[in-house]
N, C-alpha and C positions, 0 to 999 in steps of 0.2 A: 405606515411604514414597513411593516413585515415584508412586503414586496422587495426593498432594498436589501434588507438583512439576509435575505435567502434568495437573492436574485440569481445566483448560479446553482441553486440546489438541483433544480431539476437536469441541467446540463453535467453537473458532477455525479448525479446518479446514474445517469446515461453511460458516462466515462467509465465509471467503476463497473458496470454491467458488462459493457464491452472487454474492459480489463480482464474481469475473472472469466469470461469466455477465451479471450485470446490467449491469456497466459494460464489456462486451467491445468496444463502440464506443471508449470513452475509451482503453482498453489498446491497440487497434488505432492510434487516433490517435498514441499515445507511439510506437509501434513504427515508424510511418511518419515520424514526427518525427524517431527516431533516424537512421533510414535517410538522410533529407534532410540532417541535419547530417554524418554520415558520408560522403556524396557531394559535400558542397557544396565550392564553389571558395573559394580562399583569402578572396577579397573577400566572401563571402556566409557563411562560416564562422559568425563572431560572431552574426549575426541567426538563423542557423539554430539555432546553440545555445541562443539565448535562448527561440525557440520551444520548443524540445525541453524546456526547464528550466520553462517557464509549463505545459506539457501533465503532467510530472512532478508539479508542485505540485499540481495539479488532482486527480490520483491520490491523494496524500498527504492532501488534504483532505477526499476521499471516504472513504478509509479512516479517518482520525480520526473522521468522522462516524459511522461504523459501531461503531467502538471505544467512543467516548464515549456513544453512545446506549444500549449494554448495560451500560457501567459504571455508568452512572446507575441502573440497576435494583438494584445490588448494595450491600452495606456496605461501608464505608471499606477495610477489609482485603482482602475479597475483591476489590473493584474495583481495588486496586494489584496483586494477582497477576494478575488478568485482564489488565490493561493490558500488563503485562510479557509476558505469554504472547502476547498478540494481536501487541505490536510485534515481538516476536522472531520470530514465524511469518511476518509480513508482511514483514519485512525480508529472510526466506530465500525467500518466495515470488516476491517482487517487489523485486529488489536494487537496482533502478536507482532506487527511491522511497526517499527520506529520511522515515521517520516516526519 
């Protein structure tokens, strides 16, 4: 039964690899925003954190677009399983992003 449990694993890994390549600029922007927040003075920390969160939200939205676009091609049962597999893998690969 391990095949059924991880039936979307290879597909999701490839999708996330492509996402990382296609969205490398956005992911780099997230890294830079996090560094800016980490290095911000107390007076600037709140704004830097807000900027960091906005970039992470953009990453999450793009990941959700990838997920939802493919999920629409599946029947309801398969779509739910795929979405769970995608979300689990995305959280593992991009732990800062809430999806």
